[in-house]
C-alpha positions in Angstrom: 30.8 14.0 -0.8 32.9 11.0 0.6 33.0 7.4 -0.4 33.4 6.5 3.3 29.9 5.8 4.7 29.1 8.4 7.5 26.4 8.1 10.1 26.0 10.0 13.4 23.8 10.8 16.3 22.0 14.2 16.6 21.1 15.7 20.0 21.4 18.7 22.2 23.4 18.1 24.3 25.2 15.1 22.8 28.4 14.5 24.7 26.7 11.9 27.0 25.7 9.6 24.1 27.1 6.1 24.1 26.0 5.5 20.5 29.5 6.3 19.0 31.1 3.7 21.3 28.5 1.0 20.2 28.6 1.7 16.5 32.3 2.4 16.1 33.1 -0.8 17.9 30.8 -2.7 15.5 32.5 -1.0 12.5 35.9 -2.1 13.6 34.7 -5.7 14.4 33.2 -6.1 11.0 36.1 -4.4 9.1 33.9 -1.6 7.7 35.5 1.6 6.7 32.9 3.9 8.1 32.5 6.7 10.5 29.9 7.2 13.3 30.1 10.8 14.7 28.3 12.9 17.3 26.5 16.2 16.2 25.2 18.8 18.6 22.4 20.4 16.7 20.1 23.1 18.0 16.4 22.8 17.2 16.3 25.8 14.9 19.1 24.2 12.8 17.7 20.6 12.7 15.9 20.7 9.3 18.8 22.4 7.5 21.3 20.1 9.0 19.5 17.0 7.8 19.0 18.6 4.4 22.7 19.4 4.1 23.6 15.8 5.1 22.1 14.6 1.9 24.6 16.6 -0.1 27.4 15.2 2.1 26.4 11.6 1.5 25.4 10.7 5.0 23.6 7.3 5.3 21.5 8.4 8.2 21.4 9.3 11.9 20.3 8.3 15.3 18.3 10.9 17.1 18.2 11.6 20.8 16.7 14.3 23.1 15.3 16.8 22.5 14.7 16.0 18.7 12.9 12.7 18.7 9.5 14.2 18.1 10.6 17.1 16.0 12.1 15.0 13.3 8.8 13.2 12.7 7.7 16.2 10.6 11.0 16.4 8.7 11.5 12.9 7.3 9.6 11.7 4.2 8.2 8.4 5.6 7.6 6.7 8.9 7.6 3.1 10.2 4.4 1.9 12.0 6.4 2.0 15.2 7.5 5.6 14.7 3.9 6.6 13.8 2.4 5.1 16.9 5.1 6.4 19.2 5.1 9.9 17.6 8.9 9.8 17.8 12.0 8.7 15.8 15.3 7.5 17.0 16.7 6.2 13.7 16.8 7.9 10.3 17.8 6.0 7.1 18.6 7.8 3.8 17.1 5.8 1.0 18.7 5.4 -2.4 16.3 8.0 -3.9 17.5 10.5 -1.3 14.4 10.4 0.9 14.6 9.9 4.6 12.9 7.1 6.5 12.2 7.5 10.2 11.9 4.5 12.5 11.7 4.0 16.3 13.7 0.9 17.4 13.4 1.4 21.1 10.5 -1.1 21.3 12.6 -3.6 19.3 15.5 -3.1 21.7 13.2 -3.6 24.7 11.7 -6.9 23.4 15.2 -8.2 22.4 16.6 -7.4 25.8 13.6 -9.1 27.5 13.9 -12.2 25.3 17.2 -13.0 26.9 15.1 -13.8 30.0 11.7 -14.9 28.7 10.5 -16.0 25.3 8.2 -14.0 23.0 5.6 -16.7 23.4 5.5 -15.9 27.1 4.3 -12.4 26.3 1.2 -13.5 24.4 -1.7 -13.1 26.7 0.5 -11.6 29.5 -0.6 -9.0 31.9 1.8 -5.9 32.1 2.2 -3.3 34.9 3.8 -0.2 33.3 5.2 2.6 35.5 5.5 5.8 33.3 4.0 7.1 30.1 6.8 9.2 28.5 8.6 8.8 25.2 10.4 5.5 26.1 7.2 4.2 27.7 5.3 4.7 24.5 7.8 2.7 22.5 7.7 -0.1 25.0 4.0 -0.2 25.3 3.5 -0.3 21.5 6.0 -3.1 21.2 4.2 -5.1 24.0 0.8 -4.5 22.4 2.2 -5.8 19.1 3.7 -8.8 20.9 0.2 -9.8 22.0 0.0 -9.0 25.6 -3.5 -9.2 27.1 -3.3 -6.1 29.3 -1.2 -3.0 30.0 -1.9 -1.2 33.1 -0.4 2.3 33.0 0.4 4.2 36.2 2.0 7.7 35.6 2.4 10.9 37.7 0.6 12.9 35.0 -2.7 11.3 34.2 -3.2 13.1 30.8 0.0 11.4 29.5 -1.2 8.0 30.6 -4.6 8.7 28.9 -2.9 9.8 25.7 -0.9 6.6 25.6 -4.1 4.5 26.2 -5.6 6.2 23.1 -2.7 5.0 21.0 -2.8 1.5 22.5 -6.5 0.9 22.3 -8.6 -1.5 24.5 -5.5 -3.4 25.7 -4.5 -0.5 28.0 -6.0 1.1 31.1 -5.0 4.0 33.4 -4.3 3.6 37.1 -3.8 6.4 39.6 -0.4 7.5 41.0 1.1 6.3 43.2 1.0 2.7 42.3 -0.8 0.5 44.8 -0.5 -3.2 45.6 -3.6 -3.8 43.4 -1.7 -2.3 40.4 1.1 -4.8 40.7 -1.1 -7.8 41.7 -1.2 -10.6 39.1 1.2 -8.9 36.7 3.3 -11.2 34.6 5.7 -8.4 33.7 6.4 -5.1 35.6 8.3 -2.3 33.7 9.7 0.8 35.3 10.1 3.4 32.6 10.1 6.4 34.9 13.3 8.3 35.8 12.9 7.2 39.5 16.1 5.7 40.8 18.2 7.0 37.9 21.5 8.6 38.9 20.7 12.2 39.8 17.0 11.7 39.9 14.5 11.1 42.8 14.7 7.8 44.5 12.3 5.0 43.6 10.1 4.8 46.7 7.0 2.9 45.5 6.3 -0.2 47.7 6.5 -3.5 45.7 4.2 -6.2 47.2 5.1 -9.9 47.3 5.2 -11.1 43.7 4.7 -14.5 42.1 8.0 -16.4 41.3 7.3 -16.3 37.6 6.9 -12.5 37.6 9.5 -10.6 35.5 10.6 -7.1 36.4 12.6 -4.8 34.1 13.9 -1.2 34.3 14.7 0.9 31.3 17.3 2.7 33.4 20.9 1.4 33.2 22.7 4.0 35.3 22.9 2.6 37.9 22.7 -0.9 36.4 21.2 -2.4 39.6 18.3 0.1 40.3 16.3 0.4 43.5 13.3 -0.8 41.5 15.1 -4.0 40.5 16.4 -4.6 44.0 12.9 -4.2 45.4 11.3 -6.4 42.8 13.9 -9.1 43.3 13.4 -8.9 47.1 9.7 -9.4 46.4 10.3 -12.6 44.5 10.5 -11.4 40.8 13.1 -12.3 38.2 14.8 -9.2 37.0 16.4 -7.8 33.8 18.4 -4.5 33.7 17.9 -2.0 31.0 21.4 -1.9 29.4 20.5 -4.6 26.8 17.7 -2.3 25.5 20.2 0.4 24.7 22.5 -2.1 22.9 19.8 -3.9 20.9 17.9 -0.8 19.8 21.1 0.1 17.9 21.1 -3.0 15.7 18.4 -2.2 13.2 20.0 1.1 12.3 23.4 -0.4 11.9 22.0 -3.1 9.6 20.2 -0.5 7.5 23.3 1.7 7.1 26.0 -0.9 6.7 24.2 -4.2 5.7 25.2 -6.3 8.7 23.1 -7.3 11.7 25.7 -6.8 14.5 26.2 -8.9 17.6 25.4 -7.7 21.1 28.2 -9.4 23.0 29.3 -9.6 26.6 32.3 -7.6 25.5 30.3 -4.8 24.1 28.1 -4.7 27.2 31.3 -4.4 29.3 32.7 -1.7 27.1 29.6 0.4 27.5 29.5 -0.1 31.2 33.2 1.0 31.6 33.2 3.7 28.8 35.9 1.9 27.0 35.6 2.2 23.3 36.1 4.1 20.1 34.9 7.6 20.5 35.7 9.9 17.5 
């Protein structure tokens, strides 16, 4: 067991993760003698790995694909967000040795969005959500809790959209794929949470109709930063927000829980993540 606080990110594969860059940069900026490491853990070894981490004095973990749903049954307690999402991206070891699981993706989404529009603007808003996967669930739950009036969900697999509606309640409705002009019409906020337009994925080819000037469009994708969806929405009259801030802000609650400081998402951090310049262990 070490006196140096250790945290890490668990996934399979894990070499792509930008979490070490973010957290180790914050550790250095705040003069904290801690370590944030990457751990490639196979599914069959996941439960034992987390159990062994208790003996080694780990303070917790971030969790990425494909383990976000599996760890729900491993931790001792869940936040409301993690329970509604059915997935965990942050684990905190408590003083009594128990593990608390949280999902901070929704927090990161709202914080990123608040750089463009206020939380008050979300109350009573109409949302058009493309996608119904894991990240979509976190975003939709956060928007419901923020007080939006309506969440229209359009997903290639109808069953996934219906399952998400069950979690969200009356605020949500399922729309057929592909999205039509009617799906987008009157939306105050349009969110692309699909992989369409991501580097190495199929192109975003859904037609975006003319939008009202106060409409906001945001993409969860940040590679590329300026996605085809954002370009199309901007050309149709919307204000746009890229997805990089969601990645940065979702890291804050975990860092605060592990190290006691709410870190700053700065322009310098954003640039470091974009360029890959940072403190990888």
